[in-house]
C-alpha positions as CSV (number, residue, x, y, z in Angstrom):
1,X,-0.2,0.2,0.0
2,X,3.0,2.5,1.0
3,X,4.5,1.4,-2.4
4,X,1.3,2.6,-4.3
5,X,1.0,5.5,-2.4
6,X,4.5,6.6,-3.2
7,X,4.0,5.8,-6.8
8,X,0.8,7.7,-7.2
9,X,2.7,10.8,-5.5
10,X,5.5,10.4,-8.1
11,X,3.0,10.5,-10.9
12,X,1.3,13.9,-9.7
13,X,4.7,15.1,-9.5
14,X,5.9,14.3,-12.9
15,X,2.7,15.2,-14.4
16,X,2.8,18.6,-12.7
17,X,6.5,18.9,-14.1
18,X,5.3,18.1,-17.2
19,X,2.5,20.7,-17.4
20,X,3.8,23.9,-19.4
21,X,4.1,27.0,-17.3
22,X,1.6,29.7,-18.4
23,X,3.6,32.1,-21.0
24,X,3.6,35.6,-21.0
25,X,1.6,37.0,-24.0
26,X,3.0,39.4,-26.6
27,X,0.9,42.5,-27.6
28,X,1.9,45.2,-30.5
29,X,1.0,48.9,-29.7
30,X,-2.1,50.0,-31.3
31,X,-0.6,52.9,-33.6
32,X,-4.2,54.7,-33.8
33,X,-4.3,54.7,-29.7
34,X,-0.8,55.7,-28.6
35,X,0.6,59.3,-27.5
36,X,3.9,60.1,-26.7
37,X,3.9,63.6,-25.8
38,X,6.4,66.3,-24.2
39,X,6.3,69.8,-22.7
40,X,9.0,72.4,-22.9
41,X,9.1,75.8,-21.2
42,X,9.3,78.8,-23.3
43,X,11.4,81.9,-22.3
44,X,9.2,81.6,-18.7
45,X,6.0,82.9,-20.8
46,X,4.3,79.8,-22.0
47,X,4.7,75.9,-22.2
48,X,4.9,74.4,-25.7
49,X,3.5,71.0,-26.3
50,X,4.6,68.5,-28.5
51,X,4.1,64.8,-29.6
52,X,5.7,62.0,-31.9
53,X,3.1,60.7,-34.5
54,X,4.9,57.5,-35.7
55,X,5.3,55.2,-32.4
56,X,5.3,51.4,-32.5
57,X,6.2,48.7,-30.1
58,X,5.9,45.2,-28.4
59,X,4.9,44.4,-25.0
60,X,5.6,41.1,-23.4
61,X,3.2,41.0,-20.7
62,X,3.3,38.5,-17.8
63,X,0.1,38.9,-15.6
64,X,0.9,36.5,-13.0
65,X,4.2,38.2,-12.6
66,X,4.7,41.5,-14.0
67,X,8.4,42.0,-13.0
68,X,9.3,39.5,-15.9
69,X,7.2,41.5,-18.6
70,X,9.1,43.9,-20.8
71,X,8.4,46.9,-23.1
72,X,10.3,47.6,-26.4
73,X,9.3,50.9,-28.0
74,X,10.5,52.5,-31.3
75,X,9.9,56.3,-31.9
76,X,10.6,58.2,-35.4
77,X,11.9,61.6,-34.3
78,X,11.2,63.1,-37.5
79,X,7.2,62.7,-36.5
80,X,8.1,65.2,-33.8
81,X,4.6,67.3,-34.1
82,X,4.3,70.6,-31.9
83,X,1.4,71.8,-33.9
84,X,3.4,74.7,-35.7
85,X,5.3,73.5,-39.2
86,X,8.2,75.8,-39.3
87,X,8.7,75.2,-35.4
88,X,8.8,71.6,-36.4
89,X,11.3,71.8,-38.9
90,X,13.5,73.6,-36.4
91,X,13.2,71.3,-33.8
92,X,13.9,68.3,-36.6
93,X,17.1,70.2,-37.4
94,X,20.7,70.4,-36.2
95,X,20.2,72.5,-32.9
96,X,17.8,70.1,-31.5
97,X,16.8,66.7,-32.6
98,X,18.9,66.5,-35.6
99,X,17.2,63.8,-37.4
100,X,19.0,63.7,-40.4
101,X,22.0,62.2,-38.3
102,X,20.3,60.7,-35.5
103,X,17.1,58.9,-37.1
104,X,16.3,56.6,-34.4
105,X,14.7,56.7,-31.2
106,X,13.6,54.3,-28.8
107,X,13.0,52.7,-25.4
108,X,13.8,49.1,-24.1
109,X,12.9,48.3,-20.8
110,X,15.8,46.6,-18.2
111,X,13.7,46.1,-15.3
112,X,10.1,46.4,-13.8
113,X,9.2,47.1,-10.4
114,X,5.7,46.6,-8.9
115,X,4.5,49.5,-6.6
116,X,1.0,48.9,-6.0
117,X,-1.9,46.7,-7.3
118,X,-2.0,48.7,-11.1
119,X,1.2,50.7,-10.7
120,X,4.9,49.8,-11.3
121,X,8.1,51.7,-12.2
122,X,9.5,50.6,-15.5
123,X,12.9,51.2,-16.2
124,X,15.0,51.4,-19.5
125,X,17.4,52.5,-22.1
126,X,16.1,55.6,-23.9
127,X,18.1,56.3,-26.8
128,X,17.6,60.0,-28.2
129,X,19.8,61.9,-30.1
130,X,22.5,59.6,-30.4
131,X,22.8,59.1,-26.7
132,X,21.6,56.1,-24.6
133,X,20.7,56.8,-21.0
134,X,18.6,55.0,-18.3
135,X,15.2,56.4,-17.5
136,X,12.4,55.3,-15.1
137,X,8.6,55.8,-16.1
138,X,6.1,55.8,-13.7
139,X,3.4,53.4,-15.0
140,X,-0.3,52.6,-14.6
141,X,-1.9,49.6,-16.1
142,X,-5.4,50.7,-17.1
143,X,-6.9,47.6,-18.3
144,X,-7.0,44.4,-20.0
145,X,-9.9,43.3,-22.2
146,X,-11.6,42.4,-25.2
147,X,-12.8,45.2,-27.3
148,X,-16.8,45.0,-27.6
149,X,-17.0,46.7,-30.8
150,X,-15.4,44.6,-33.1
151,X,-16.2,41.2,-34.9
152,X,-12.9,39.6,-34.4
153,X,-11.8,39.3,-30.8
154,X,-9.3,41.5,-30.0
155,X,-7.8,41.4,-26.5
156,X,-6.1,44.7,-25.3
157,X,-4.0,46.1,-22.6
158,X,-3.6,49.5,-21.9
159,X,-1.2,51.6,-19.7
160,X,-0.3,55.4,-18.9
161,X,3.3,56.5,-17.8
162,X,5.0,59.8,-16.8
163,X,8.7,60.7,-16.8
164,X,10.7,63.9,-16.7
165,X,14.1,64.1,-18.8
166,X,16.9,66.5,-19.4
167,X,17.2,67.2,-22.8
168,X,21.1,68.5,-22.0
169,X,21.8,65.0,-20.9
170,X,21.1,63.7,-24.5
171,X,23.6,66.3,-25.9
172,X,20.8,69.0,-26.9
173,X,21.8,71.9,-25.2
174,X,21.2,74.7,-27.4
175,X,19.7,77.9,-25.6
176,X,19.4,76.2,-22.1
177,X,18.9,79.7,-20.9
178,X,16.0,80.6,-22.7
179,X,14.1,77.2,-23.7
180,X,13.6,74.3,-20.7
181,X,16.1,71.9,-20.1
182,X,13.5,69.5,-18.1
183,X,11.1,68.0,-20.6
184,X,8.0,66.1,-18.7
185,X,6.8,63.4,-20.8
186,X,3.4,61.8,-20.7
187,X,2.7,58.2,-22.7
188,X,-0.4,56.6,-23.0
189,X,-1.2,53.6,-25.0
190,X,-3.5,50.5,-26.1
191,X,-1.6,47.3,-27.4
192,X,-3.1,44.1,-29.0
193,X,-2.4,40.7,-28.2
194,X,-0.9,38.8,-31.1
């Protein structure tokens, strides 16, 4: 009887080991529902707001263990949009983003720390203006669910995040006495399960 019990326990343990662990799911950012925006002080008179219109990326989301998740985002810096065409051309030029020489911008997570039920800190490497530096995003997980208004089943997740960077840290140090160095960044996006 004791041998049978041991055999049953061993079989159960082997079955448990053979059961595949739940894998993290891969999501792609929905380009129609993504916002990456920034603010910059102008001479102390006003705040200029801008955004990047061409943003894509992948989220590997482990719902059971969020710390094991990862984020990779690509941004086309030439897609900068401040609502003023002449200013946008200047921002793309050599004095600031210099998109001709530095056509790539992006973020790749290196660690995730859960700080609450729906909040966390995502730390990663931000590449901007040819310089890569660590940045931490204060992040809120907004929702996971299935879109109610589509015929095909689309499972989506959503996040909001904020951080502040110094443009001078990334080699953009023109007119620091006139145009703000610290740039608050706001991010909001939905991503679809692949």
